[in-house]
N, C-alpha and C positions, 0 to 999 in steps of 0.2 A: 804123357800127363793129360788128364782130362780136366777141362775148364768149363764149367757150366755158366759162366757169365756171358749172356747174349750180346753184350755191348763191347766185348773185348775185340781187339783187332784180329787176332788169330786164335782159333780154338778147335779142338775136337769137341763138337757140341752134341751132347746127348740130351734128347728131349724128354723131360718129365713134366708133370703138370705145372709146377712152379716156374720152370725155365720157359715153358711154352707161354705162360701168361706174361712173363717178362719180355720174351721175344715179340709177342703180339703187341704189347704196349709200346715197345721201343721202335718197331719197324712198320707197323700198320700204316701210319700216316705217310711216311716216306714212300712206301710201296704204292699207296693210293695216289699220291701226287705224281709219281712217275707214270702210272697207268693212265691217269687223266691226261697228262701231257702227251702220251703216245697215241691214245685212242680218241680223245676229244669228246668223250661221252661219259658223264659222271656215273650213270647207272651201270653201264657195262664195266667201267673201271672198278666200281665197288664189287661187282660180281666176280670179276677176275681176281681181285686181291683176296676176297673171302674164300674163293675156291683154292687159292694157293695155301692159305693158312689151314683150311680144312684138310687139304692133302698132306700138309706137314703133320697135322695131328693124327691122321689115319696111319701114316707111315712112321710114327714116332718110335716104334719098337725096332724097326729095321734101318732107319735112316741115321746116318752119321755124316755130319757136316765137318769136313776137314779143311776149311778155308774161312776167311772172314764171313760172318753170318750176313752182314749187310750186303756183301757182294753176291752171296747165294740168293738172297731175296730179290735183289735187283735183276739178276739174270733170270730168275723164275718169272718175274713180271714181264720182262722182255719176251721170253719164250711164249708165255701165255697170251700176250697181246698179239704176237705174230701168228700164233695158232688160231686165235679168234678171227683175225683179218683174213687168213687163208680160208678158214671154214665159211666165213660170211661171203667171201667172193665166189665160192663154189655154189652157194645157195642162191645168190642174187643174180639170176639170169633173166634176160628179157624174153618173155614169150613172143614167138613169131606173130601171134595173132594181134599183139599190141602195136606192131610196126605198121607204118603206112603201106598201102597197097603197092606203091611205087617200088618199095624195097623188094617185094616178093617177085616182081616181074622185071628183072633187069633188061630183058630183051625189048621191053617196051620203051626204055629210056630214050632212044633216039627219036622215036615217034612222038613221045610226050614233049620232048625238047622242041621239035619242029612246031608242034601245036601251040606251045607256049609262045614261041617267037612270032608265030603268025598272029595270035591274039594280041600280043603286045604291040606289034607293028600296026595292026589295025587301030588299036586304041591311040597310039601316038599320032596317027594321021588325023584323029578327031580332036586333038588338042588345039587350042587357039594358035594362030600363026606364029606369034612371038615365042610362045612356049616351045613349039615345034622347032623353030629355027635355032633357038638356044640349045635345046636338047641335042639336035643333030650335030651342031658344031662342036659341042662338048664331047659327046660319046661316039659319034661316027667319024669325026674329023680330028679328034684329040686336041682341040684348041683349048687354051686356058682362058680364064675370065677376062683378062686385059685384052687378049687378042679378039675375043668375041665382041667385047665392047667397042673396040676400034673398028671392026668390020661392019657392025650394025649401027654405029654412030650413037650409042647409048652409054650410060655410065656403068661402071663395074657393079655398083650396088643394084642397078636394074637387072643386070645379067644374073647376079646371085639370087635376086628375088624371083625372076622368071624360072630359073633352074630349080629352085626350091619348090615353087608352085607346081611345076611339071612333075617333079619326083613325088611330091605328096599325092598328086592326082593318080600317078601310076601305081603307087603303093596301095591306095584305096581301091583301085580297080583290081589289082592282083588279089587283095584280101577278099573282095566281093566275089571273085571268080574261084576262090578256094585254093590259091597257091601260097 
């Protein structure tokens, strides 16, 4: 039995102009909503859904849908979105020229690391005495703020302020040096 009602639950659906218009009017918005939800890009979602309906129209003479039409449309959207994501991920590669030089020469990594540590150590030695003490106690001796405060005879708030100031100065230095 052939049923050309596009909104019926189950049908053998033969596409002619009238049934295509009814199919488009009934399922276009649902298909677009699903595509938007899956792809998070309105323009791409619209293109995908339009291409699905164009494909249905082009194959109207040979296509027979022997299942609920809504399920067929949803599955078509899911497959089309998956194909778009797959194709996009193949095209979106990062050219090696855009990567930092450090990535190109992994054999230089230990040398660059030693150089960075040397510069950082030299800069830390130039910090004010209180900043140096707090920094070394925190990061070299793994003491927490209350322990540092107790050893230096200062408040925890002073420890936090000194540590914050030291880290801010170190960050600014590293940025200036291009790290």
